mmCIF file of the C-alpha atoms, coordinates in Angstrom:
data_MODEL
# 
_entry.id   MODEL 
# 
loop_
_atom_site.group_PDB 
_atom_site.id 
_atom_site.type_symbol 
_atom_site.label_atom_id 
_atom_site.label_alt_id 
_atom_site.label_comp_id 
_atom_site.label_asym_id 
_atom_site.label_entity_id 
_atom_site.label_seq_id 
_atom_site.pdbx_PDB_ins_code 
_atom_site.Cartn_x 
_atom_site.Cartn_y 
_atom_site.Cartn_z 
_atom_site.occupancy 
_atom_site.B_iso_or_equiv 
_atom_site.pdbx_formal_charge 
_atom_site.auth_seq_id 
_atom_site.auth_comp_id 
_atom_site.auth_asym_id 
_atom_site.auth_atom_id 
_atom_site.pdbx_PDB_model_num 
ATOM 1  C CA . UNK A 1 1  ? 56.142 -160.061 33.362 1.00 0.00 ? 1  UNK A CA 1 
ATOM 2  C CA . UNK A 1 2  ? 53.968 -161.251 30.825 1.00 0.00 ? 2  UNK A CA 1 
ATOM 3  C CA . UNK A 1 3  ? 50.826 -159.624 29.998 1.00 0.00 ? 3  UNK A CA 1 
ATOM 4  C CA . UNK A 1 4  ? 47.701 -159.719 28.159 1.00 0.00 ? 4  UNK A CA 1 
ATOM 5  C CA . UNK A 1 5  ? 46.152 -157.468 25.961 1.00 0.00 ? 5  UNK A CA 1 
ATOM 6  C CA . UNK A 1 6  ? 42.168 -157.853 24.894 1.00 0.00 ? 6  UNK A CA 1 
ATOM 7  C CA . UNK A 1 7  ? 39.982 -157.655 21.642 1.00 0.00 ? 7  UNK A CA 1 
ATOM 8  C CA . UNK A 1 8  ? 36.887 -157.836 21.697 1.00 0.00 ? 8  UNK A CA 1 
ATOM 9  C CA . UNK A 1 9  ? 34.857 -157.818 17.740 1.00 0.00 ? 9  UNK A CA 1 
ATOM 10 C CA . UNK A 1 10 ? 31.677 -156.218 18.265 1.00 0.00 ? 10 UNK A CA 1 
ATOM 11 C CA . UNK A 1 11 ? 32.000 -152.895 20.004 1.00 0.00 ? 11 UNK A CA 1 
ATOM 12 C CA . UNK A 1 12 ? 28.670 -151.625 19.163 1.00 0.00 ? 12 UNK A CA 1 
ATOM 13 C CA . UNK A 1 13 ? 27.750 -154.073 22.186 1.00 0.00 ? 13 UNK A CA 1 
ATOM 14 C CA . UNK A 1 14 ? 29.823 -152.960 24.414 1.00 0.00 ? 14 UNK A CA 1 
ATOM 15 C CA . UNK A 1 15 ? 27.727 -153.641 27.606 1.00 0.00 ? 15 UNK A CA 1 
ATOM 16 C CA . UNK A 1 16 ? 29.052 -153.105 31.570 1.00 0.00 ? 16 UNK A CA 1 
ATOM 17 C CA . UNK A 1 17 ? 28.685 -157.193 31.831 1.00 0.00 ? 17 UNK A CA 1 
ATOM 18 C CA . UNK A 1 18 ? 31.011 -157.175 28.723 1.00 0.00 ? 18 UNK A CA 1 
ATOM 19 C CA . UNK A 1 19 ? 33.653 -154.962 30.058 1.00 0.00 ? 19 UNK A CA 1 
ATOM 20 C CA . UNK A 1 20 ? 33.419 -156.679 33.247 1.00 0.00 ? 20 UNK A CA 1 
ATOM 21 C CA . UNK A 1 21 ? 33.974 -160.072 31.563 1.00 0.00 ? 21 UNK A CA 1 
ATOM 22 C CA . UNK A 1 22 ? 36.622 -158.882 29.420 1.00 0.00 ? 22 UNK A CA 1 
ATOM 23 C CA . UNK A 1 23 ? 39.022 -157.579 32.424 1.00 0.00 ? 23 UNK A CA 1 
ATOM 24 C CA . UNK A 1 24 ? 38.259 -160.730 34.374 1.00 0.00 ? 24 UNK A CA 1 
ATOM 25 C CA . UNK A 1 25 ? 39.419 -162.525 31.604 1.00 0.00 ? 25 UNK A CA 1 
ATOM 26 C CA . UNK A 1 26 ? 42.601 -160.425 30.862 1.00 0.00 ? 26 UNK A CA 1 
ATOM 27 C CA . UNK A 1 27 ? 43.419 -160.962 34.324 1.00 0.00 ? 27 UNK A CA 1 
ATOM 28 C CA . UNK A 1 28 ? 43.142 -164.289 34.469 1.00 0.00 ? 28 UNK A CA 1 
ATOM 29 C CA . UNK A 1 29 ? 45.009 -165.055 31.379 1.00 0.00 ? 29 UNK A CA 1 
ATOM 30 C CA . UNK A 1 30 ? 47.936 -162.834 32.509 1.00 0.00 ? 30 UNK A CA 1 
ATOM 31 C CA . UNK A 1 31 ? 47.805 -165.365 35.582 1.00 0.00 ? 31 UNK A CA 1 
ATOM 32 C CA . UNK A 1 32 ? 48.304 -168.303 33.225 1.00 0.00 ? 32 UNK A CA 1 
ATOM 33 C CA . UNK A 1 33 ? 50.683 -167.090 31.436 1.00 0.00 ? 33 UNK A CA 1 
ATOM 34 C CA . UNK A 1 34 ? 53.001 -167.581 34.493 1.00 0.00 ? 34 UNK A CA 1 
ATOM 35 C CA . UNK A 1 35 ? 52.040 -171.430 33.743 1.00 0.00 ? 35 UNK A CA 1 
ATOM 36 C CA . UNK A 1 36 ? 51.926 -171.215 29.791 1.00 0.00 ? 36 UNK A CA 1 
ATOM 37 C CA . UNK A 1 37 ? 53.500 -169.830 26.990 1.00 0.00 ? 37 UNK A CA 1 
ATOM 38 C CA . UNK A 1 38 ? 49.874 -169.240 25.254 1.00 0.00 ? 38 UNK A CA 1 
ATOM 39 C CA . UNK A 1 39 ? 46.350 -168.687 26.477 1.00 0.00 ? 39 UNK A CA 1 
ATOM 40 C CA . UNK A 1 40 ? 43.379 -168.541 23.945 1.00 0.00 ? 40 UNK A CA 1 
ATOM 41 C CA . UNK A 1 41 ? 40.249 -166.680 25.321 1.00 0.00 ? 41 UNK A CA 1 
ATOM 42 C CA . UNK A 1 42 ? 37.052 -167.590 23.866 1.00 0.00 ? 42 UNK A CA 1 
ATOM 43 C CA . UNK A 1 43 ? 33.893 -165.812 24.417 1.00 0.00 ? 43 UNK A CA 1 
ATOM 44 C CA . UNK A 1 44 ? 30.282 -166.649 24.252 1.00 0.00 ? 44 UNK A CA 1 
ATOM 45 C CA . UNK A 1 45 ? 26.677 -166.131 25.140 1.00 0.00 ? 45 UNK A CA 1 
ATOM 46 C CA . UNK A 1 46 ? 27.398 -167.855 28.798 1.00 0.00 ? 46 UNK A CA 1 
ATOM 47 C CA . UNK A 1 47 ? 30.867 -165.690 29.241 1.00 0.00 ? 47 UNK A CA 1 
ATOM 48 C CA . UNK A 1 48 ? 34.639 -167.078 28.435 1.00 0.00 ? 48 UNK A CA 1 
ATOM 49 C CA . UNK A 1 49 ? 36.621 -170.026 28.219 1.00 0.00 ? 49 UNK A CA 1 
ATOM 50 C CA . UNK A 1 50 ? 40.230 -169.807 28.901 1.00 0.00 ? 50 UNK A CA 1 
ATOM 51 C CA . UNK A 1 51 ? 42.642 -172.989 27.094 1.00 0.00 ? 51 UNK A CA 1 
ATOM 52 C CA . UNK A 1 52 ? 46.274 -173.438 27.825 1.00 0.00 ? 52 UNK A CA 1 
ATOM 53 C CA . UNK A 1 53 ? 48.704 -175.528 27.815 1.00 0.00 ? 53 UNK A CA 1 
ATOM 54 C CA . UNK A 1 54 ? 48.678 -177.871 30.852 1.00 0.00 ? 54 UNK A CA 1 
ATOM 55 C CA . UNK A 1 55 ? 50.668 -180.867 31.983 1.00 0.00 ? 55 UNK A CA 1 
ATOM 56 C CA . UNK A 1 56 ? 47.992 -181.946 34.405 1.00 0.00 ? 56 UNK A CA 1 
ATOM 57 C CA . UNK A 1 57 ? 45.352 -182.349 31.908 1.00 0.00 ? 57 UNK A CA 1 
ATOM 58 C CA . UNK A 1 58 ? 44.657 -185.557 30.064 1.00 0.00 ? 58 UNK A CA 1 
ATOM 59 C CA . UNK A 1 59 ? 44.781 -184.041 26.642 1.00 0.00 ? 59 UNK A CA 1 
ATOM 60 C CA . UNK A 1 60 ? 47.396 -181.251 27.650 1.00 0.00 ? 60 UNK A CA 1 
ATOM 61 C CA . UNK A 1 61 ? 44.773 -178.557 27.361 1.00 0.00 ? 61 UNK A CA 1 
ATOM 62 C CA . UNK A 1 62 ? 43.765 -176.735 30.441 1.00 0.00 ? 62 UNK A CA 1 
ATOM 63 C CA . UNK A 1 63 ? 40.513 -175.232 30.667 1.00 0.00 ? 63 UNK A CA 1 
ATOM 64 C CA . UNK A 1 64 ? 39.300 -172.681 33.051 1.00 0.00 ? 64 UNK A CA 1 
ATOM 65 C CA . UNK A 1 65 ? 35.124 -171.138 32.670 1.00 0.00 ? 65 UNK A CA 1 
ATOM 66 C CA . UNK A 1 66 ? 34.422 -167.503 33.374 1.00 0.00 ? 66 UNK A CA 1 
ATOM 67 C CA . UNK A 1 67 ? 30.822 -167.066 33.754 1.00 0.00 ? 67 UNK A CA 1 
ATOM 68 C CA . UNK A 1 68 ? 29.274 -163.512 32.847 1.00 0.00 ? 68 UNK A CA 1 
ATOM 69 C CA . UNK A 1 69 ? 28.239 -161.164 35.353 1.00 0.00 ? 69 UNK A CA 1 
ATOM 70 C CA . UNK A 1 70 ? 25.008 -160.913 36.280 1.00 0.00 ? 70 UNK A CA 1 
ATOM 71 C CA . UNK A 1 71 ? 22.883 -158.033 34.869 1.00 0.00 ? 71 UNK A CA 1 
# 
């Protein structure tokens, strides 16, 4: 079964909200790996966006937005 691993660049700002978002993104990415060989997670101030190959998307790239957890 495919699995996902995560790395974050700024470990000094390791807030509980960030840890929750990373766990949610890893779980979502693992689920998407059953549909696509590659999943990219991009974190931003508002949360994270997962990009993956998808036949259903017009441009071939599926997107799934994960909002940042409330404080």
